[in-house]
C-alpha positions as CSV (number, residue, x, y, z in Angstrom):
1,M,0.5,0.0,0.3
2,N,1.8,3.5,-1.2
3,A,1.7,6.2,1.4
4,L,-0.9,8.1,-0.2
5,T,-3.5,5.2,-0.8
6,T,-2.5,4.9,3.4
7,Q,-3.1,8.9,4.0
8,T,-6.2,8.6,1.9
9,L,-7.6,5.5,3.7
10,H,-7.1,7.8,7.3
11,T,-8.1,10.4,6.6
12,L,-11.2,8.8,5.5
13,V,-11.8,6.4,8.8
14,H,-10.7,9.9,10.6
15,E,-14.1,11.8,9.0
16,F,-16.5,8.7,9.3
17,Q,-15.8,8.3,12.6
18,T,-16.3,12.2,13.7
19,P,-20.3,12.2,13.0
20,I,-20.5,8.2,14.2
21,A,-18.9,10.0,17.5
22,A,-21.5,12.3,17.5
23,I,-24.4,10.1,16.5
24,R,-23.4,8.0,19.3
25,M,-23.0,10.7,21.7
26,A,-26.9,12.1,21.1
27,A,-28.1,8.5,21.1
28,D,-26.5,8.1,24.7
29,V,-28.0,11.2,26.0
30,L,-31.8,10.4,24.7
31,D,-31.5,7.5,26.9
32,S,-30.4,8.7,29.6
33,P,-32.3,9.9,32.7
34,I,-31.1,13.3,31.7
35,A,-33.1,13.3,28.3
36,H,-36.5,12.0,29.9
37,N,-39.0,14.3,30.5
38,N,-36.9,17.1,29.0
39,P,-38.2,17.9,25.4
40,Q,-35.7,21.0,24.3
41,R,-32.9,18.8,25.2
42,T,-34.4,15.6,23.5
43,N,-34.9,17.6,20.6
44,K,-31.2,19.1,20.1
45,Y,-29.7,15.9,20.5
46,V,-31.9,14.7,17.6
47,Q,-30.9,17.0,15.3
48,I,-27.5,16.6,16.3
49,I,-28.5,13.1,14.9
50,R,-30.0,14.7,11.9
51,E,-27.5,17.0,10.7
52,E,-25.0,14.3,11.0
53,T,-26.6,11.4,9.1
54,D,-27.1,14.4,6.4
55,R,-23.6,14.5,6.4
56,L,-22.2,10.7,6.1
57,Q,-25.2,10.8,3.3
58,Q,-23.7,13.3,1.5
59,Q,-20.5,12.2,1.5
60,V,-21.3,9.1,1.0
61,E,-23.2,10.4,-2.6
62,V,-20.0,12.2,-3.2
63,M,-17.9,9.2,-3.0
64,L,-20.2,7.3,-5.4
65,S,-20.5,10.1,-7.6
66,L,-16.9,10.2,-8.1
67,A,-17.0,6.4,-8.7
68,R,-18.9,6.4,-11.5
69,A,-17.3,8.9,-13.1
70,D,-14.0,6.9,-12.7
71,R,-16.2,3.8,-14.5
72,H,-17.3,7.1,-17.6
73,A,-20.3,5.6,-15.7
74,L,-21.5,9.2,-13.9
75,Y,-24.7,10.3,-15.7
76,V,-26.8,13.2,-15.9
77,C,-30.4,13.4,-15.9
78,V,-31.2,17.1,-17.6
79,E,-34.4,18.6,-17.0
80,P,-35.6,22.8,-16.9
81,V,-34.7,24.3,-14.7
82,D,-34.8,28.0,-13.3
83,I,-32.6,28.9,-11.4
84,H,-33.5,31.7,-9.6
85,E,-36.1,29.6,-8.3
86,L,-32.8,26.8,-7.4
87,T,-30.4,28.8,-6.1
88,T,-33.3,31.1,-3.9
89,S,-34.5,27.1,-2.6
90,I,-31.4,26.6,-1.8
91,A,-30.3,29.9,0.0
92,Q,-32.8,29.4,2.7
93,R,-31.4,25.9,4.2
94,H,-28.7,28.7,4.7
95,G,-28.2,31.5,7.1
96,P,-28.0,34.8,7.1
97,Y,-24.4,34.8,6.0
98,L,-25.6,34.0,2.7
99,T,-26.8,37.0,0.5
100,L,-28.1,36.6,-3.5
101,N,-27.3,38.9,-6.0
102,L,-29.6,37.6,-9.2
103,L,-29.0,39.6,-11.9
104,A,-29.5,36.9,-14.3
105,T,-31.8,38.1,-17.0
106,H,-32.5,34.3,-19.0
107,T,-33.2,31.7,-16.1
108,S,-33.7,28.9,-17.1
109,I,-31.0,26.1,-18.5
110,L,-31.2,22.6,-19.2
111,A,-29.3,20.5,-15.8
112,D,-29.8,17.9,-13.4
113,R,-31.8,19.8,-10.4
114,H,-30.5,17.1,-7.8
115,H,-27.0,17.3,-8.6
116,L,-26.4,21.0,-9.3
117,T,-28.2,21.4,-6.0
118,N,-25.3,19.8,-4.4
119,V,-23.0,20.9,-6.4
120,L,-23.8,24.6,-5.3
121,H,-24.4,23.5,-1.4
122,N,-21.3,22.4,-2.1
123,L,-19.6,25.3,-2.9
124,I,-21.7,27.2,-0.3
125,D,-20.5,24.7,2.5
126,N,-16.7,25.3,1.2
127,A,-17.0,29.2,1.5
128,V,-18.0,28.8,4.6
129,K,-15.0,26.2,6.5
130,Y,-12.5,28.5,5.3
131,S,-14.3,31.8,5.7
132,Q,-13.7,31.7,9.5
133,Q,-14.6,35.3,11.1
134,H,-15.1,36.9,7.9
135,L,-18.8,35.1,7.0
136,D,-20.2,36.8,4.5
137,I,-21.1,34.4,1.4
138,R,-22.2,35.9,-2.2
139,L,-24.2,33.7,-4.7
140,T,-24.7,36.0,-8.1
141,T,-25.5,35.3,-12.0
142,A,-25.8,37.2,-14.0
143,T,-26.0,36.9,-18.2
144,S,-23.6,37.8,-20.7
145,E,-23.3,37.3,-24.2
146,N,-24.3,33.6,-24.7
147,F,-23.3,32.6,-21.3
148,L,-25.3,32.2,-17.5
149,S,-22.6,32.2,-15.1
150,V,-23.6,31.1,-11.7
151,S,-20.6,32.6,-9.1
152,V,-20.2,31.6,-5.3
153,S,-18.1,34.0,-3.4
154,D,-16.5,34.7,0.0
155,R,-14.5,36.8,1.4
156,G,-12.0,33.8,3.5
157,V,-8.6,32.6,4.1
158,G,-8.1,32.4,-0.1
159,I,-6.0,30.0,-2.7
160,A,-2.8,30.9,-2.9
161,P,-2.7,30.9,-7.3
162,A,-0.1,28.1,-7.9
163,L,-2.6,25.5,-6.3
164,H,-5.6,26.5,-8.1
165,E,-5.0,23.6,-10.6
166,H,-5.0,21.4,-8.3
167,I,-8.0,22.6,-5.7
168,F,-10.4,19.3,-7.9
169,Q,-8.3,16.5,-7.4
170,P,-9.5,14.3,-5.0
171,F,-8.4,14.5,-1.3
172,F,-6.3,17.6,-1.5
173,R,-7.4,20.0,1.5
174,V,-5.7,23.9,1.0
175,G,-3.1,23.7,4.4
176,G,-0.7,26.2,5.9
177,S,-1.1,27.9,9.2
178,D,-3.9,30.7,7.9
179,S,-6.1,27.8,7.2
180,P,-8.6,27.0,9.9
181,S,-8.9,23.2,10.4
182,V,-12.4,21.9,9.2
183,K,-14.1,19.1,8.3
184,G,-14.5,17.2,5.1
185,F,-12.6,14.8,2.7
186,G,-11.5,17.0,0.3
187,L,-13.5,15.2,-1.9
188,G,-16.5,18.6,-2.6
189,L,-14.9,20.3,-5.2
190,C,-13.7,17.0,-7.4
191,Y,-17.7,16.2,-7.6
192,V,-18.2,19.8,-8.4
193,K,-15.6,19.2,-11.6
194,K,-17.1,15.9,-11.9
195,I,-20.5,17.0,-12.5
196,I,-19.6,20.7,-14.4
197,E,-17.9,18.3,-17.2
198,A,-20.3,15.8,-17.6
199,H,-23.3,19.0,-18.1
200,Q,-20.1,20.4,-20.6
201,W,-19.8,23.4,-18.3
202,Q,-17.1,24.5,-17.4
203,I,-15.9,25.8,-13.9
204,A,-13.1,28.6,-13.2
205,V,-11.4,29.8,-9.7
206,R,-10.5,33.6,-8.8
207,S,-8.5,33.9,-4.9
208,E,-5.4,34.6,-3.4
209,V,-4.0,34.4,-0.2
210,G,-6.5,36.5,2.5
211,Q,-8.8,37.8,-0.7
212,G,-11.0,35.2,-0.8
213,S,-12.6,32.9,-3.7
214,E,-15.0,33.2,-6.6
215,F,-15.7,30.0,-8.7
216,T,-17.9,30.8,-11.6
217,I,-20.1,28.0,-13.0
218,S,-20.3,29.0,-16.5
219,I,-23.2,27.1,-19.1
220,P,-23.7,27.7,-22.2
221,L,-27.5,29.2,-23.7
222,S,-29.4,27.1,-26.0
């Protein structure tokens, strides 16, 4: 087993152990006398279980999608999607830190709604993870010539230009003393790239250390 494979397995084990430990802890509390006849405490730990289960499910879906992509078996099922309706729905699952700038004049596209939703959630979650105290995330749509663009920007720690070509690789994590300790397998951006390519779209990143990041999806308009 080579060093990269060993490191990957260690990462997977660690990242699965964290939510499993949280679920076990919450289950133990719910099974203890301190949770009995205390609806507020019960609801708190039920929410923990739901959030950590959702996190595990999301990571499993990402890993399955990447495995299918490696076998050239990742397919998208496109349907008409209104990008403003979709982004508004996505924003409802996030907090006040997310601002929508819906400027596109042409909003109807053909896309796999499920995968596109996951892509935008991944980009937003990634922005949150690396923003530390500067939690100001913006999701912007715009129309230019024959393209619709969807951008997610933040004011986080940023990414050195030399690393831009590596960030879409599986298990790659932006490191350094200015980067926070974040949850995740380092698969999110790899998944994003695969889904964008499956749609025959493009994605670009603009970022510098200390200046935040902006990821822009370019969608051709028919």
